[in-house]
VEXDREN-2710 file (C-alpha; in Angstrom, 1 decimal):
% VEXDREN-2710
k/r/px/py/pz
1/MET/-269.9/98.3/76.8
2/ALA/-268.9/96.2/79.6
3/ALA/-270.7/92.8/81.3
4/ARG/-273.5/94.1/84.0
5/LEU/-271.8/91.8/86.5
6/ASP/-268.0/91.6/84.7
7/ASN/-265.4/90.4/87.1
8/LYS/-267.8/90.1/90.1
9/VAL/-267.8/87.5/92.5
10/ILE/-271.6/85.9/92.9
11/LEU/-272.0/83.1/94.9
12/ILE/-275.4/81.0/94.3
13/THR/-277.1/78.5/96.5
14/GLY/-279.6/75.8/95.1
15/ALA/-278.0/76.1/91.6
16/ALA/-277.9/72.4/90.6
17/ARG/-281.6/73.0/88.5
18/GLY/-284.5/75.4/88.3
19/ILE/-284.6/79.4/88.9
20/GLY/-280.7/78.4/90.6
21/ALA/-279.5/77.1/88.0
22/ALA/-281.2/80.1/85.3
23/THR/-279.8/82.3/87.5
24/ALA/-276.0/81.1/87.3
25/GLU/-276.8/81.2/83.2
26/CYS/-278.0/84.6/83.8
27/VAL/-274.8/85.9/85.7
28/ALA/-272.5/83.7/84.2
29/ARG/-273.7/85.7/80.6
30/GLU/-272.9/89.0/82.5
31/GLY/-269.4/88.1/83.1
32/ALA/-268.9/87.2/86.6
33/ARG/-267.2/84.5/88.5
34/LEU/-269.4/82.1/89.8
35/CYS/-269.0/80.2/92.9
36/LEU/-272.1/77.8/92.7
37/SER/-273.6/75.4/96.0
38/ASP/-276.4/73.0/96.2
39/VAL/-276.7/69.7/98.0
40/ASP/-277.5/68.3/94.3
41/PRO/-274.5/67.2/93.0
42/GLY/-275.3/67.6/90.0
43/GLY/-274.5/71.2/90.1
44/GLU/-271.3/70.3/89.1
45/GLN/-272.4/69.4/85.6
46/VAL/-274.2/72.9/85.5
47/ALA/-270.6/74.8/86.7
48/ALA/-269.3/72.6/83.9
49/ARG/-271.5/73.3/81.5
50/LEU/-271.6/77.4/81.9
51/THR/-267.5/76.7/81.7
52/ALA/-267.8/75.5/78.6
53/GLU/-270.1/77.4/77.2
54/GLY/-267.5/80.3/78.0
55/ALA/-268.1/81.7/81.8
56/ARG/-265.6/83.8/83.1
57/HIS/-265.2/80.8/85.6
58/ALA/-268.0/78.5/87.6
59/GLU/-266.9/76.3/90.2
60/PHE/-269.2/74.7/92.5
61/SER/-269.5/72.9/96.2
62/ILE/-271.9/70.9/98.3
63/LEU/-273.7/72.7/100.9
64/ASP/-276.6/72.2/103.3
65/VAL/-277.3/76.0/103.8
66/SER/-278.8/74.8/107.2
67/GLU/-275.3/74.7/108.4
68/ALA/-273.7/77.8/109.8
69/ALA/-270.2/75.9/110.1
70/SER/-270.5/74.7/106.0
71/TRP/-271.5/78.0/105.3
72/ALA/-268.4/79.8/107.0
73/THR/-266.4/77.0/105.5
74/TRP/-267.1/78.2/101.7
75/VAL/-266.7/81.3/102.1
76/ARG/-263.0/81.3/103.7
77/ASP/-262.4/79.4/100.5
78/VAL/-264.1/81.8/98.3
79/LEU/-262.1/84.3/99.8
80/GLU/-258.8/82.7/99.5
81/ARG/-259.4/81.5/96.0
82/HIS/-261.0/84.8/94.4
83/GLY/-259.9/87.8/97.3
84/ARG/-264.0/89.3/97.7
85/ILE/-266.8/88.2/97.9
86/ASP/-269.9/91.3/95.5
87/GLY/-272.8/89.5/96.0
88/LEU/-275.0/86.5/97.1
89/VAL/-277.8/85.1/95.5
90/ASN/-280.1/82.9/98.8
91/ASN/-282.2/80.2/96.6
92/ALA/-282.0/77.4/98.6
93/ALA/-285.2/76.1/99.9
94/ILE/-287.5/73.2/100.4
95/GLN/-291.5/73.1/99.6
96/THR/-292.9/71.6/102.9
97/LYS/-296.7/71.8/102.9
98/TYR/-299.3/70.9/105.5
99/VAL/-302.5/71.5/106.7
100/PRO/-300.4/73.3/110.7
101/LEU/-302.3/70.6/112.4
102/GLU/-301.6/67.7/110.5
103/MET/-297.5/69.4/110.1
104/PRO/-294.8/67.3/111.8
105/GLU/-292.8/68.3/114.3
106/ALA/-290.1/67.9/111.9
107/SER/-290.6/69.0/109.1
108/TRP/-291.5/72.6/110.7
109/ASP/-287.7/72.4/111.9
110/ARG/-286.3/71.3/108.5
111/CYS/-287.9/74.2/106.7
112/LEU/-286.9/77.2/108.5
113/GLU/-283.6/76.0/108.9
114/VAL/-283.3/75.5/104.9
115/ASN/-285.6/78.8/104.2
116/LEU/-284.8/81.4/106.6
117/ARG/-282.4/80.5/108.7
118/GLY/-280.0/79.5/105.6
119/ALA/-280.7/82.4/104.2
120/TRP/-279.7/84.1/107.5
121/HIS/-276.7/81.8/108.3
122/GLY/-275.3/83.1/104.5
123/SER/-275.9/86.9/104.9
124/ARG/-274.0/86.7/108.2
125/ALA/-271.1/84.9/106.5
126/VAL/-270.5/86.8/103.6
127/LEU/-271.3/90.3/105.6
128/PRO/-268.0/91.1/106.7
129/CYS/-266.4/90.5/103.8
130/MET/-268.8/93.2/101.7
131/LEU/-268.8/95.8/104.7
132/ALA/-265.0/96.0/104.4
133/GLN/-265.7/96.4/101.0
134/ARG/-268.2/98.9/101.6
135/ALA/-270.1/97.3/98.4
136/GLY/-272.2/94.1/97.9
137/ALA/-275.6/92.8/96.8
138/ILE/-277.7/89.9/98.5
139/VAL/-280.7/88.7/97.2
140/ASN/-282.8/86.4/98.7
141/ILE/-285.4/84.0/96.7
142/ALA/-288.8/84.5/98.7
143/SER/-292.4/83.5/96.8
144/VAL/-295.3/85.3/96.2
145/HIS/-296.4/83.0/99.8
146/GLY/-294.4/85.3/101.3
147/HIS/-296.7/87.3/100.6
148/ARG/-300.4/86.2/100.5
149/ILE/-301.4/82.9/102.2
150/ILE/-302.9/79.9/100.6
151/PRO/-304.4/77.1/102.9
152/GLY/-302.5/73.8/103.3
153/ALA/-299.1/75.6/102.6
154/PHE/-297.9/75.5/106.0
155/PRO/-295.1/75.9/107.4
156/TYR/-293.6/77.2/103.6
157/SER/-295.5/80.6/103.5
158/VAL/-294.3/81.2/107.2
159/SER/-290.9/80.9/106.1
160/LYS/-291.0/82.9/103.4
161/HIS/-293.1/85.9/105.2
162/GLY/-289.5/85.4/107.3
163/LEU/-287.4/85.6/104.8
164/ILE/-288.8/89.2/103.6
165/GLY/-288.8/90.1/107.1
166/LEU/-284.9/89.3/107.1
167/THR/-284.6/91.1/103.5
168/ARG/-286.5/94.5/105.2
169/ALA/-284.4/94.2/108.5
170/LEU/-281.2/93.6/107.3
171/GLY/-281.1/95.8/104.2
172/VAL/-282.0/99.1/106.5
173/GLU/-279.4/98.1/108.9
174/TYR/-276.7/97.6/106.5
175/ALA/-277.5/100.3/103.9
176/PRO/-275.1/102.8/105.6
177/ALA/-272.0/100.8/104.9
178/GLY/-273.2/100.7/101.4
179/VAL/-274.5/96.8/100.9
180/ARG/-278.0/96.6/99.2
181/ILE/-280.0/93.2/100.6
182/ASN/-283.1/92.8/98.5
183/ALA/-285.8/90.3/97.4
184/ILE/-287.4/88.5/94.8
185/SER/-290.6/87.0/94.9
186/PRO/-291.7/84.4/91.9
187/GLY/-295.7/83.1/91.4
188/TYR/-295.7/80.3/89.2
189/VAL/-292.6/79.6/87.5
190/ASP/-291.8/76.7/84.8
191/THR/-288.7/74.9/86.5
192/GLU/-290.3/71.8/86.0
193/PRO/-292.3/71.6/82.5
194/GLN/-293.2/67.5/82.9
195/SER/-294.6/68.1/86.3
196/TRP/-298.0/69.8/84.4
197/ASP/-300.3/67.3/84.1
198/GLY/-303.6/67.8/82.0
199/GLY/-305.3/70.6/82.5
200/ALA/-303.1/72.2/85.4
201/ARG/-300.9/74.5/83.3
202/SER/-304.0/76.2/81.7
203/ALA/-305.5/76.3/85.0
204/CYS/-303.0/78.5/86.4
205/GLU/-302.6/80.3/83.4
206/ALA/-306.1/81.5/84.0
207/LEU/-305.3/82.9/87.5
208/ILE/-302.6/85.1/85.9
209/PRO/-303.6/88.7/84.7
210/ALA/-300.4/87.8/81.8
211/ARG/-302.1/84.6/81.1
212/ARG/-298.8/82.9/81.1
213/ILE/-296.6/81.4/83.3
214/ALA/-292.8/82.8/84.2
215/GLU/-289.8/81.0/83.2
216/PRO/-286.9/80.5/85.0
217/ARG/-284.3/83.1/83.5
218/GLU/-287.0/86.0/84.0
219/ILE/-285.8/85.2/87.8
220/GLY/-282.8/85.1/86.7
221/MET/-282.0/88.0/84.7
222/SER/-283.9/89.9/87.8
223/ALA/-281.2/88.9/90.3
224/VAL/-278.4/90.3/87.5
225/PHE/-280.2/93.4/88.0
226/LEU/-280.4/94.1/91.6
227/LEU/-276.7/92.3/91.8
228/SER/-275.7/94.8/89.5
229/ASP/-274.3/98.9/89.8
230/GLU/-277.7/99.7/88.1
231/ALA/-279.8/99.2/91.2
232/PRO/-277.9/101.7/93.6
233/SER/-281.0/103.1/95.4
234/ILE/-282.9/100.0/95.8
235/ILE/-282.4/98.5/99.1
236/ALA/-284.3/96.5/101.6
237/SER/-287.2/95.6/98.6
238/THR/-289.2/92.8/97.3
239/LEU/-290.1/92.8/93.6
240/VAL/-292.8/90.5/92.9
241/ILE/-292.5/88.7/89.7
242/ASP/-296.0/87.0/89.1
243/GLY/-297.9/88.5/86.1
244/GLY/-299.7/90.5/87.9
245/ARG/-301.8/88.1/90.1
246/LEU/-300.9/89.7/93.3
247/ALA/-302.9/93.2/92.5
248/LEU/-305.9/91.0/91.7
249/TYR/-308.7/91.3/93.4
250/HIS/-310.6/88.4/93.1
251/GLU/-310.8/85.9/90.1
END
């Protein structure tokens, strides 16, 4: 059997750690050619590790997703080297959380620039190539914060609601041309195990019907599915990975 992403060129932002690095690993194992980016130069180590572990191809570039010109340069360079782009995972994000009236104005700007405008810049940069190919897939990493409001999580929740809206709008717009655009909304994910102090982990697990916190790899494998040819009719949709938490009325 061929790998699920055999020889596909996949771009992943925010790939230096956490969900981005785990997604890169999952995508690499399915035979893709990886183009990774992050503002953190540690992404170079992720690319080197994946290459050493047998990835078909893994390269890394520094990218601030909020800068449209940087996107244009990165995508142009990828096309010059690989000739096509088959998938994009818009994962890069920052967690900016305030009580609304206590939020510095600059924090609103930066949160929306990275979490929402960054995904738009990325989509706009790769769409011409995908439309010309009449094939391609974009996966936006949203959040359960895009479905429910937690007090004190402003404007992060606004940016993730917007990202789900962007997913639906672009997904419907470009579905007739063969481009599939979807989102994944993770709940609690164990991206930094050392951050769970005292009883914090147990308290979080008690809120989840599955009584467990997701591993980053679970998000990565879900992205693999949405990027692959196994999901031809999944369009403008959001996959929630939260152990059943959003389905729970109250606990």
